[in-house]
C-alpha positions in Angstrom: -46.5 -16.9 3.6 -44.7 -13.7 2.1 -45.2 -12.3 -1.4 -42.2 -10.7 -2.6 -41.6 -8.4 -5.7 -38.4 -8.1 -7.3 -38.5 -5.2 -10.0 -35.6 -5.6 -12.8 -35.5 -9.6 -12.4 -33.0 -9.6 -15.4 -30.2 -8.4 -12.7 -27.4 -10.4 -12.0 -28.5 -10.3 -8.3 -31.8 -12.0 -8.8 -30.8 -15.5 -8.7 -28.8 -15.3 -5.4 -31.3 -12.8 -3.8 -34.2 -15.5 -4.4 -32.1 -18.4 -3.5 -31.2 -16.6 -0.1 -35.1 -16.0 0.5 -36.3 -19.4 -0.1 -33.6 -20.7 2.0 -34.7 -18.6 5.2 -35.3 -21.1 8.0 -38.6 -22.0 9.1 -40.2 -20.0 6.2 -42.3 -22.6 4.6 -42.7 -20.6 1.2 -44.4 -17.8 -0.6 -44.8 -16.0 -3.6 -41.9 -14.5 -5.8 -43.1 -12.2 -8.2 -40.4 -11.1 -10.9 -40.8 -8.0 -13.1 -38.9 -6.6 -15.9 -39.5 -4.8 -18.9 -37.1 -6.8 -21.0 -39.2 -9.8 -22.4 -36.5 -12.2 -23.1 -34.6 -11.3 -20.0 -37.8 -11.8 -18.0 -38.5 -15.3 -19.3 -35.1 -16.6 -19.1 -34.9 -15.1 -15.3 -38.3 -16.8 -14.5 -37.7 -20.2 -15.8 -34.1 -20.2 -13.7 -36.1 -19.2 -10.6 -39.0 -21.4 -11.3 -36.4 -24.4 -11.4 -34.7 -23.2 -8.7 -37.7 -23.2 -6.3 -39.0 -26.6 -7.5 -35.5 -27.9 -6.6 -35.7 -26.2 -2.9 -39.3 -27.3 -2.5 -38.5 -30.8 -3.5 -35.0 -30.9 -1.3 -36.2 -28.6 1.7 -40.0 -29.4 1.7 -40.8 -25.6 0.8 -44.0 -24.2 -1.2 -42.5 -21.6 -3.1 -44.4 -20.3 -6.2 -43.1 -18.0 -8.9 -45.3 -15.2 -11.1 -43.7 -13.3 -13.9 -45.0 -10.0 -15.3 -44.0 -7.4 -17.4 -46.1 -4.6 -15.6 -45.6 -4.1 -12.0 -48.7 -3.1 -11.5 -50.1 -6.4 -11.9 -48.1 -7.8 -9.1 -47.7 -5.0 -6.6 -51.0 -5.5 -4.9 -50.5 -7.5 -1.9 -46.8 -7.4 -1.9 -44.8 -7.2 1.6 -41.5 -6.8 0.4 -40.2 -5.1 -2.8 -36.9 -5.4 -4.1 -35.7 -2.9 -6.8 -32.7 -3.8 -9.2 -34.0 -1.9 -12.1 -31.6 -0.4 -14.6 -32.4 2.4 -17.2 -31.0 2.4 -20.7 -28.8 -0.8 -20.4 -25.7 -0.2 -22.6 -26.5 3.0 -24.4 -25.0 5.5 -22.1 -21.9 3.6 -20.6 -19.6 5.3 -23.3 -21.2 8.5 -23.2 -21.2 8.8 -19.2 -17.3 7.7 -19.7 -16.0 9.1 -22.9 -17.4 12.8 -22.7 -16.1 13.8 -19.6 -12.8 12.4 -20.5 -12.7 15.0 -23.1 -12.7 17.5 -20.3 -10.0 15.8 -18.4 -12.3 13.7 -15.9 -11.0 10.1 -15.8 -13.4 7.9 -14.4 -12.9 4.1 -13.3 -16.7 3.1 -12.5 -18.5 6.5 -12.4 -22.1 5.1 -11.5 -22.5 6.5 -8.3 -20.9 10.1 -8.3 -19.0 12.0 -10.7 -20.5 12.8 -14.3 -21.5 9.1 -14.9 -23.2 8.9 -11.6 -25.1 12.3 -12.0 -26.3 11.0 -15.5 -27.3 7.8 -14.1 -29.4 9.7 -11.5 -31.1 11.6 -14.3 -31.7 8.6 -16.2 -32.8 6.2 -12.9 -34.4 8.3 -10.5 -37.8 9.7 -12.5 -38.9 5.9 -13.3 -38.0 5.3 -9.8 -40.0 8.0 -8.6 -43.1 6.4 -10.4 -42.5 3.1 -9.1 -42.5 4.4 -5.5 -46.0 6.1 -6.4 -47.3 2.7 -7.3 -45.8 0.9 -4.1 -47.6 3.7 -2.1 -50.8 3.3 -3.7 -50.7 -0.3 -3.8 -48.8 -1.8 -1.0 -47.7 1.0 1.1 -46.9 -0.8 4.0 -44.0 -2.9 2.3 -40.4 -3.1 3.1 -38.8 -1.6 0.3 -35.4 -2.3 -0.3 -33.2 -0.6 -3.1 -30.2 -2.1 -4.9 -29.9 0.2 -7.8 -27.4 3.1 -8.2 -26.5 5.5 -7.9 -27.6 4.7 -4.2 -27.5 7.6 -2.1 -29.5 9.4 -4.6 -32.0 7.1 -5.1 -32.5 6.7 -1.4 -32.4 10.4 -0.9 -35.4 10.9 -3.6 -37.1 8.0 -1.9 -37.2 9.2 1.5 -38.4 12.9 0.2 -41.1 11.3 -2.1 -42.6 8.5 -0.2 -44.2 7.5 3.0 -43.3 3.8 2.2 -40.4 2.3 4.4 -37.1 2.2 2.2 -33.4 1.4 2.9 -30.7 1.3 0.3 -28.7 -1.9 0.4 -25.2 -2.4 -0.8 -22.4 -5.2 -0.1 -19.4 -2.7 0.5 -19.8 -3.0 4.3 -20.0 -7.0 4.4 -17.2 -7.2 1.9 -14.9 -4.4 3.3 -15.2 -5.6 7.1 -13.9 -9.1 6.0 -10.8 -7.6 4.1 -10.0 -5.8 7.1 -10.0 -8.8 9.2 -7.7 -10.4 6.9 -5.3 -7.4 6.8 -5.4 -7.3 10.8 -5.0 -11.3 10.7 -7.9 -12.1 13.2 -10.8 -14.3 12.6 -13.8 -12.2 11.0 -16.3 -13.2 13.7 -14.2 -12.1 16.6 -13.8 -8.6 15.1 -16.3 -6.0 16.1 -16.2 -2.8 14.4 -18.3 0.5 14.1 -18.9 2.0 10.7 -21.0 5.0 9.3 -20.7 7.6 6.3 -22.6 7.6 3.2 -22.7 4.5 0.8 -19.5 3.9 -0.9 -17.9 6.5 1.5 -18.8 5.1 5.0 -15.7 4.7 7.6 -14.6 2.0 10.0 -14.2 4.3 12.9 -13.7 1.4 15.0 -11.8 -2.2 14.3 -11.3 -4.1 17.6 -10.5 -7.8 18.6 -11.0 -8.9 22.3 -11.4 -5.0 23.1 -8.2 -4.0 21.8 -7.8 -1.5 18.8 -6.7 -2.9 15.6 -5.8 0.2 13.8 -2.1 0.1 15.0 -1.7 -3.3 13.7 -3.0 -2.7 10.3 -1.0 0.5 10.1 2.3 -1.3 10.8 1.5 -4.1 8.3 0.4 -1.6 5.3 3.5 0.2 5.9 5.9 -2.8 6.0 4.0 -4.9 3.3 4.2 -3.6 -0.1 2.1 -6.7 -1.2 -0.7 -5.9 1.4 -0.7 -2.2 0.3 -1.0 -2.9 -3.5 -4.2 -4.6 -2.7 -6.1 -1.5 -2.2 -3.6 1.7 -2.7 -6.3 4.2 -2.8 -8.1 3.2 0.2 -5.0 2.7 2.2 -3.4 5.9 1.2 -6.7 7.4 2.4 -6.2 5.4 5.8 -2.8 6.5 6.5 -3.6 10.3 5.8 -7.2 10.2 7.5 -7.3 7.6 10.0 -9.8 5.0 8.9 -10.4 2.5 6.4 -13.2 3.2 3.8 -16.0 0.8 2.6 -15.7 0.9 -1.4 -12.8 -0.2 -3.8 -10.0 1.7 -4.6 -11.2 2.3 -7.7 -14.4 3.6 -6.8 -13.0 5.7 -3.9 -10.6 7.5 -6.1 -13.6 8.8 -7.6 -14.9 10.1 -4.7 -12.0 12.4 -3.6 -10.2 15.0 -5.5 -6.4 13.6 -5.1 -6.0 10.8 -7.0 -7.3 11.0 -10.5 -6.7 14.8 -11.5 -3.2 14.1 -13.3 -1.4 11.6 -15.2 1.2 11.3 -12.4 -1.3 10.8 -9.5 -3.1 8.2 -11.8 0.0 6.3 -12.3 1.2 6.6 -8.8 -1.9 5.5 -7.0 -4.3 3.9 -9.3 -3.7 0.3 -10.6 -5.9 -1.8 -12.9 -9.7 -3.2 -12.6 -11.1 -2.2 -9.2 -8.2 -0.8 -8.1 -8.5 2.3 -10.2 -8.4 1.1 -13.9 -9.2 4.2 -16.2 -12.6 3.7 -18.2 -12.6 0.2 -16.5 -16.5 0.0 -16.1 -17.1 1.4 -19.7 -14.6 -0.8 -21.2 -16.2 -4.3 -19.6 -19.6 -3.6 -18.8 -20.8 -4.9 -22.0 -19.0 -8.0 -21.8 -19.9 -8.6 -17.9 -23.6 -7.9 -19.1 -23.3 -10.7 -21.9 -21.5 -13.0 -19.4 -24.5 -12.6 -17.0 -26.8 -13.2 -19.6 -25.0 -16.3 -20.7 -24.7 -17.6 -17.0 -28.4 -17.0 -16.7 -29.3 -19.0 -19.6 -26.9 -21.7 -18.6 -28.3 -22.0 -15.3 -32.1 -22.0 -16.5 -31.1 -25.4 -18.2 -29.5 -27.0 -15.3 -30.3 -25.5 -11.5 -28.1 -28.5 -9.9 -24.7 -26.5 -10.0 -26.4 -23.5 -7.9 -24.9 -24.1 -4.4 -27.7 -24.1 -2.0 -26.5 -21.8 0.8 -27.0 -18.2 1.6 -25.0 -15.5 0.5 -23.8 -12.2 1.9 -26.6 -9.8 0.6 -28.9 -8.4 2.9 -32.2 -8.4 1.5 -33.0 -12.5 2.8 -31.6 -11.1 6.2 -34.1 -8.6 6.4 -36.8 -10.9 5.3 -36.0 -13.2 7.9 -35.7 -10.8 10.4 -39.3 -9.3 9.9 -41.0 -12.0 8.7 -39.9 -14.2 12.0 -39.4 -11.4 14.3 -35.7 -12.7 14.5 -33.9 -9.2 14.9 -30.6 -8.6 13.1 -28.4 -5.9 12.4 -27.4 -5.1 8.8 -26.1 -1.6 7.5 -28.2 0.4 4.8 -28.7 4.1 3.6 -31.3 5.6 5.3 -32.5 9.4 6.3 -30.2 11.0 8.6 -32.7 11.5 11.5 -29.9 12.5 13.8 -28.0 9.5 13.4 -24.6 11.2 12.4 -24.5 14.5 14.4 -22.3 16.3 12.3 -23.7 15.5 8.8 -26.7 17.1 7.0 -30.0 16.4 8.8 -31.9 16.3 5.5 -29.7 13.6 3.9 -29.3 10.4 3.6 -26.5 8.2 5.6 -25.2 4.8 5.9 -25.3 3.4 9.2 -26.2 0.2 11.3 -30.1 -0.7 11.0 -31.8 -3.3 13.2 -34.6 -5.1 11.4 -37.4 -6.8 13.3 -41.0 -7.4 12.9 -41.6 -3.6 13.3 -39.3 -3.0 10.3 -36.6 -0.6 9.8 -34.8 1.0 13.0 -31.8 2.7 12.5 -29.1 3.1 15.1 -27.7 6.1 16.3 -24.0 6.5 15.3 -23.0 9.9 17.0 -20.3 12.2 15.3 -18.0 11.3 12.6 -14.4 12.4 13.1 -14.4 16.0 11.4 -12.1 14.9 8.5 -14.2 12.2 7.7 -17.4 14.0 8.1 -15.9 16.8 5.6 -15.5 14.2 2.6 -19.6 12.7 3.6 -21.0 16.2 3.7 -19.3 17.2 0.6 -21.1 14.7 -1.4 -24.3 14.6 0.7 -24.6 18.4 -0.8 -24.1 16.9 -4.2 -26.8 14.5 -3.9 -28.9 17.1 -2.5 -28.5 19.1 -5.7 -29.2 16.5 -8.1 -32.4 15.5 -6.4 -33.8 18.7 -6.1 -32.6 19.3 -9.8 -34.8 16.3 -10.7 -37.9 16.6 -8.7 -38.2 20.4 -9.2 -37.3 20.0 -12.7 -34.4 22.6 -12.0 -31.6 22.2 -14.4 -29.5 24.9 -12.8 -29.3 22.7 -9.8 -27.9 19.9 -11.9 -25.0 22.3 -13.2 -24.3 23.2 -9.7 -24.0 19.5 -8.7 -21.7 18.6 -11.2 -19.5 21.8 -10.3 -19.5 21.1 -7.1 -18.7 17.0 -7.3 -15.4 16.6 -6.0 -13.8 14.7 -8.9 -15.0 17.1 -11.5 -13.9 20.2 -9.5 -10.3 18.9 -9.3 -10.0 19.1 -13.1 -12.7 21.3 -14.6 -13.9 25.0 -14.2 -17.7 25.7 -13.4 -17.9 26.8 -16.9 -16.6 23.7 -18.5 -18.7 21.8 -16.1 -21.7 23.5 -17.7 -20.5 22.5 -21.0 -19.7 19.1 -20.2 -23.4 18.8 -18.7 -25.0 19.8 -22.0 -22.9 17.9 -24.2 -23.8 14.6 -22.1 -27.3 15.6 -22.2 -27.7 16.2 -26.0 -25.8 12.5 -26.2 -28.7 11.1 -23.8 -31.5 13.1 -24.6 -33.9 10.1 -25.3 -33.1 9.1 -21.7 -33.5 12.3 -19.8 -36.4 13.5 -21.0 -37.3 15.7 -17.8 -33.8 17.4 -18.0 -34.5 18.1 -21.6 -38.1 19.6 -21.2 -38.4 22.9 -22.3 -40.8 23.5 -19.1 -37.6 23.0 -16.7 -36.4 26.4 -14.6 -33.0 27.4 -16.3 -31.6 30.7 -14.8 -30.3 32.6 -17.8 -26.1 33.2 -17.3 -25.0 36.8 -17.4 -21.6 37.8 -19.2 -19.3 38.9 -16.8 -18.0 42.5 -17.5 -17.6 45.8 -15.9 -20.2 48.8 -15.9 -18.6 52.7 -16.8 -18.1 53.2 -13.2 -15.5 50.2 -12.9 -17.8 48.2 -10.9 -18.6 44.6 -11.6 -21.7 44.1 -13.2 -24.2 41.7 -11.4 
């Protein structure tokens, strides 16, 4: 019976993920190991999962047990599956991530996977993630590692460059967006075939078919003729109309990945709407309340689990464990090393493609080339991810400055010098959470003042 460790048990994902795993057909039981450094959240989550396990054991004849620990090293030994859902700094940096860039004219909606907010979330989260991976390799090196923590592409890239453990980055944007496309096309989801690839939150549905017929002409017509349909995803549909395919992430998030929609007040008003459709400061303004609501829901569920529907959800972790443990092959979408999978994207980066899972583990599938206009967007981000990971792993602050200046949203608004000053201001505000960036031992090349020598040549 499998041993499954979830890191960051206070996550809002935990109850659903544990339910999905405990409902895997023909899996008699196993041990769920919950880890969180927040003792209160761990206590409540453990109580919830224990009661849920008792209910499933009773109603489905299973044998699931639950172990809780504040130190991952107490439970990693013997673990066969690791699910990472950690969060670093809680609520303390949300406003810094949003408000300091806003002073420089950078308007963010979500700001946790790319842009200034995403880069600083990486600075906070990747160092402890690397320590986690060291422990996994030492204590359960063959375990399948599933990462749910953002910034997804940066976290996964750091993993594939630092560990031999099998790691995949998991999101739910492909599942959700493909269903949106079936609805927009007016076809049953289970009758639609699609091909999707790119990078997380910027993967492209290059094919959408029903009974072998291309669905895009129908979707284009509907979007152009139906204002209500267009308004459900204005940025995504605008990108589709101009570049040829639908993208996997919400309009609000997508608007941060490209330089077009958030750089001026008039473009914000024309293309961005409220909430996940592009609301300014949406995440920063709402995350504290969402977190409180999640904690409240967890406490209520821990008192009475009878209201939890015993039906598996759309997250991939349960599917992966089922496919691997029972050798029931399935194909999911995840972030993995680009080992020739998307041929016109950087070969040393991470891409999101279909991944077949069976008893042998993760087997990424070949995608081929993206259309060049789509590859251009993805490649630009992959170079930013590369600089962030190099900056963290090599303790090179200059790489972080360069990543910020090359970020498409930041570059649409700020000069390189403004990006550097903004980075320093954010770093001072968040210094207690990014000691590796603030360390005096960092490599930092001196800046040279612009000027001319006596012969009228630019100084080097």
